[in-house]
N, C-alpha and C positions, 0 to 999 in steps of 0.2 A: 212336564211340570208346569203348574200354574204360574202366572206372573208374580203372585204373592210369594210362592215358594221359592222361585228363582231369585227374587230380590232379597228375600230373607237370608238365603245362603250367601249372598254378596254382602251381608251386613247392613242392608238398608232397613231402617225402622220408620221412616216417614216419607211421604210423597208430596211434592210441590205441584199444585194445580195452577198453571200460569196462563194469563192472557195479557194483552196489551191494550190500553185504553186509547181514547181519541188523542190525548196529549202525547202519546208515545211512551207512557210509563208502564213498565212491566208490573202488573198487579197480581197478587197471589193469595191463595188460601192453601193450607196444608192439612193433610189427614195422616194419622198413624197408618202404617202399612196394613194393620189388621182391618182397617175401615175402607181399604181401596175398593173392594168389590161393591160395597154399599155406595161409594161415591160414583162408580161407573153406572150403577143401576138407577140411583135416585138423585144423583148430583149433590152439590154442596152449595148452600145459599150464598148469594152475592147480590147486593143492591144494584139496580140499573142506574143509580145516580152516577156511578163512575164513568158513564159515557159522557158526562159533562164536567168532569173534574179537569182542573188545570194542572200545570206542572208543579205548582206550589200547594196543591191539595185544596185550594179554594174551588168553589163550585159556581158554574153558570147554569143557564137553563134554556130550553127551547119550548115551543108549544107542546111538544110531545115528551120531552125528557127533562130530568133535572130535579124533580120533586122528591119528597121523602117516602112516597108510597111504592108498594110492590116489592117483588123479590124475583130473582132468577136462580137458575141452577147451573153451576159449573160442572161439566162432565169431562173427565180426562180422556184423551185419545190414547188408548193403550198401544196403538201401532207406533207411537212416537215415545213411549215410556223408556227412560234411560236412567241407569244408576249414575250419579254424579261423581266424577273422578276426583274433583277438588273439594267436594263437600261430603266427606265420609258419613255414611248413615242416611243419606238423602237420595231420593230419586226425583225426577222431574218429568212432567208430561204437560204438553199444551192442552188447554181446555177450550171446549166450545160452550157457548151459553144458550140455554133453553129457558122457555117459560115454565111455570109450574105445571102447565098442562102438557108439557113435553114438546112444544113447538119451537123451532129455531127462533132465537131472538132477532127481532127486526134490525137491530143495530149491531149485531155481532160482527166484528171486523174479520175474524178468521173465516166466518161463514161467507162474507162478501168475497174474499179471495177464492174460496172454493166455488162459489157461484160463477165467477168470471172464468175460472178454469173449466168448469162444465160447459159454459156457453161456448168457449173456444172449441172444446172437444166436439160439440154438436156440429161444428163446421169443419171437423176433421183437422183442427189445428191444435197442436200442443206447444206449450212454452217451456223452455229451460231457462232458469234465472239464477242469479247469485248476487249477493250484496257484499261488496268489499267492506271490511271492518278496519277502521283506523281509530287509534286511541292514544292518549298521552299518559305517560307513566310518571307519577309524582311522588314526593316524599313528605309533603306537609298536608295539613288538614284544611287550611283556609285559602291562602294564595297558592299559586302553582309553582313548585320548585322541581325542575326536571330531575328524574332519578338517574339520568345518564347525560354525559356531556359530549359524546362523540358526534361527528358530523353526519349529516343526512346520508342515508344509504351506506354509511361507513361501517367497516368491520370493527372499529373501535367501540362503537355503541353496542354492538352485539356482544363483544367481549365483556364489557362492563356489566351487562345483565344476562350473561350466558345461561346461568342456572335458571333464572326466571323464564327466559324465552323457551328453553328446553322443556320446562315443566308445563308451560302453556301448550306446546305441541303434543306432549305426552298425554295430557288430560283430554285434549280434543280427540286424539287418536283412540284413547280408551273408551270414548263415548260414541265412536263410530262416525266422527266427522272427517270427511276426506278433505285434507288441506292441500291446496295446489301450490301455494307459496307463502313465505313469511319473510318480512324484511324490515329494517329501520326505515322510517319515512322522513319527510322533509322537516317538519317542525320539531322543536326541542322536545326530547323525550318521547317522540312519537314512533309507533310501530304500525304495521298493517299485516293482516292475514286475509288471504283469499281462499275460498272454499269452492269445491266442485259444484257445478250447476245442478239444479233439481227442478221439479215442478214448482209452481208459485207457492202453494201452501207449505210444502216441505222446505223450500228455500227461506220462507219467512220464519218458520219454526227454527231453522238452524241459525238464522241471524240472532234470534233471541237467545238460543242456547249458547252460541259462541261467546256472546257478550257476558252472559252470566258466568260462564266458565273462566273467562279472562279476569273478571272481577274477583272471583273466588281465589284463583291462583295468586293474584296480586295481593289480596288480603293476607294469604299465608306467608307471603314474602315481606310483609310489613310495608307494602306499597299501596298507593291509591291511584285509581285510574279515572279518566274522564273520556267519555265518548261524545261530549257536547260539541256542537258545531264550531264554537269559539271557546278556547281555553284561556288565552291571554289576549286582551284587546289589542288590535293592530297587527296581529301575527296570523300566520296560516292556521286554519282550524282543521277539524276532523270531517272528512267527507264520508258519504255512504253511497258510493257509485254503484249503479246497478248494471250488470251485464245480462243481456237477454238474447235469445234466439228463438225462432218460431219454426215449427216442423209440421210437415204434412206427408203422411205415408213414408216416413223414414227419410225425407228430403229436407234439408235445411233451407228455409225460404230466403236466407241471407246469402246463400251461394249465388254469385252473379249479380250482387247488389251494385247499384240501385235498380237495375232493370228487372230484377226478379220480384216476387211478391213481397220480399222484405222491404222494398221501396215504399209501397203504400202503407205498410205497417209502421215503418219509421216516420213517414209523413204524418200519420195520425198522432203519434207521440209528439212530434215537433209542433204540430198545430195546437195541441192542447197543453204545451209545456207551461205557459203562464198560469193556467189553472192548476196543473199538477204540482206546481211549487207549493200551493197551500197544503198539499198532502205530504210532499217530500222534503220541504224546507219549512217546517211548521212553527218556528219560534222567531222572535226578533233577533236572536243571536245568529240564526241561519243566514241573515242578510249581512252580517259582519264578515262571514266567510265568503259569501257569494259576490266577490269583487273581481273586476277585470284584471287580466295579466297575472293571475295566481293559480291557473289551471283548475279553476273551480267551475268552469262552464257557465259563465255569466251572460252569454249571448245566445239567442235563439237561432242557432245555425247548426250545420253539420259539416264534418270533414273526415277524410280518410286519415286515420291515425293523428288527428289534430286535437291535442289535449286542451286547447282553449275553447273549443266548441262545446256546446251543451251536449251534442250527440257526436260521439266519436265512433266511426265505423272501424272495426277491427277485422281485417281480412283473414288473419290467422297465418301461420307458417305455411309456405307453399308446400303442397303435397300432403298436408294433414287434413283428412276429410272431416267436414262438419264443423270446422273451427271458427268460421265466420260468425261474428256477433256484433251487437250494438251496445256500446257503453253510454249510459246516461249519467252525466257528471255533476249535475246541479243539485243533487239531493244530499241529505246528511242523515246521521243516525238518531236524531230526535224524532224521525218519522216512525209511525206505526208501520212495521214492514208488511203486515197483511193488507192494510189500506193502500200502501204504496204499490205493491206488486199487483194487487187487484185492479187498481186504477190504471196502471201501465198496460195491463192486458186489455182493459176496456178501450183505452185510447188506440191501441194497435188494431183491435178488431174494428173500431170505427174507421180507421184509415183503410183497412182492407175492404170493408163494405162499400165505402164511398169511392174507392179507387183513387185516393189522394196521391198527389205528385210532390216529390221533394224539389226544393229550389236547387240551384247549382251549389256544389260544395265550396267551402272556403279553404284557403290555405293560409298559414301564418296566424298572427294574433288578430282576432276580429276587432279589438279595440282600435286598431290602426287602419281599418277598412271602412269605406263610406257605406252607409245604408244598412248595416247589419243590426237588426233590432236587439236591444238589450232586454233581458228578462226583467220581471218586476224587481224593484230594489227595496221593497218593504213587504212585511207580512200583510199590511192593509191592502196593498195593490194586488198581491197574489190572491188574497181572500176574495176581493172584488171579482177577479177573473174566475175563480172557482164558483162563486155564487151565481155567475152569469153563464154557466155551462150546463145546458139541459142534458147533454149526454151523460155527464157524471151523476147528475141527480137521478136520472132513470136507472143507471147502473147500480147506484148505492141504495136507492129508495129514500123516501122523504126523511125518515127518522135519522138514519146515519148521515145523510147529506147535511141535514140541519144541524146535527151535533158538530160536524166539522166546522161549519160556518160559525156557530156560536162560540166554540172553544177557541178558534183562531182569533176572532174579534176580541174576546175577553183577554186572551194572552197578550195581544198587541196593546190593549188598553192598560193592563196592569203594569207594563214596563215602559209605557210611553214617555214618562218623565225622567227615565234613567239615561245617563250618558253611556257610551259603549262599555266602559269599565264596569258600570253598575249592572248592565244587562248580562255581561259575561259572568260576573260574580253570582248573580241570581240563579244561573243555570249550570255553572261549571260542574258541580257535584251532583246535579239532579240526573244527568244523562251519563 
C-alpha cells in the first residue's frame, strides 16, 4: 500500500513538512494528504530568508542570506513519515531544502548533519547519539505556574500528573519512538524523557518529533510547556544534554576510554566547546542556565560520572557491552538539533584526525578547583569563539556558518538591555 493509502486508512488528512531554522525554531508548511506525492516530487515553496530569522521573527542578514529574493523547495523525507498520535488527522515528516533547480540548499541544517555523518562513514566511523529532553509543565499563559508541586524525582509529582505522563509515553510509543526512561526532574514542574540513540540525522529528527508530541499532549490536557533554557529567572533551567558514542567495525571507540580512540574524539569536542556553545547554547537565556554548581556543565573539563563537568564520561553498567558513551552537558533545547549534532561530529572527527589528547579528568565540583577553565559566560563570547573557528566554517560552508554568526549576534543585541527576568520572559514560550 502507498504511503498516502496507509495514512488515509489511519485517518490522516494532512502532512506537516518540518524543518528547524538557525534560531532553533521549528518552521513548517503543510499539505493535504492528497498532495503529498506532489510535495515529494516537486517540493513546497519556502523562502530562504528563514535562515536569518531570529526567535522573535525579526530578520537579520549576511552577505549571502537574508534578502527578499528567491525561493526554496521543502521535500518531505518519507522514510521518517509518521502519523501523529496526539494530533489526530495529521502526519509529520522532516523536510530537506532544495533549490528550484533541484540542488541541495547550501544552508540546509539537516543536510549539514547528513554531510557530517557521511564524512564520518567515509572513515569507517559511525556515531550513535541522543538528546535528553527536559521541559517544564505549567498552567498559565504568561508567567510560569508549575502544574505540579511534588519534589524533584519524587513519586508525588508523577501521581499529580499521572494521566498526562502516561499519555506522553503512549503517544511516543505509537509513533515508534523508543523511550529509555522518563522521570520528574529537579526544577519545579519539570520532567525529562530519554530516547534510544540513533544516527545523527535520525536523532535530530526524533528530538524535534518528541518535543512536538509533548507539546501536543500538553495542549490536550490544558497544560502549557516550555523547553526554554531558563523558565524562571534565577532557577534551574531546561538542558538538552547530548549522549554520543562512536563506532568502527562494530566496536565502540569509547570502550577503554580515554586510552581508546574515544579519547581523541572527546578531546576534539572539548577543544572546540567554547565555539560549539554558539550552536548548542544559542540564546542569551542559555547563559542564565549555564552557571556553576548547578550540574549544567559550565566548565571546559571532563570527568568520569562527574555531572558538573561539561563532558561526563559514562562507562555504563559493568558487563553490558557497548554501553560506554560521552555526555555533553552544556547545551540546551533552543539549539537546532541538526546543527548541534553535525557540529559535534565535526569536532570529534577533528580530534580523531589530529590525535588530540585529553587533559587529566577532574573529580568534584570544578568551581572549587584551581585552573579549570570556565566556558563562555555570554552569547557574545561564544559567538566570538565560533566565528574564530576555521574548522566549523569549513564543515558548515560559508553560507550556513555566516548565518549562525549573524543570528547569534542579532539575538544577543535584541535582548542586551533586558534584565534576566526580561530575557526569560522573551523566550519562555518561544521554545
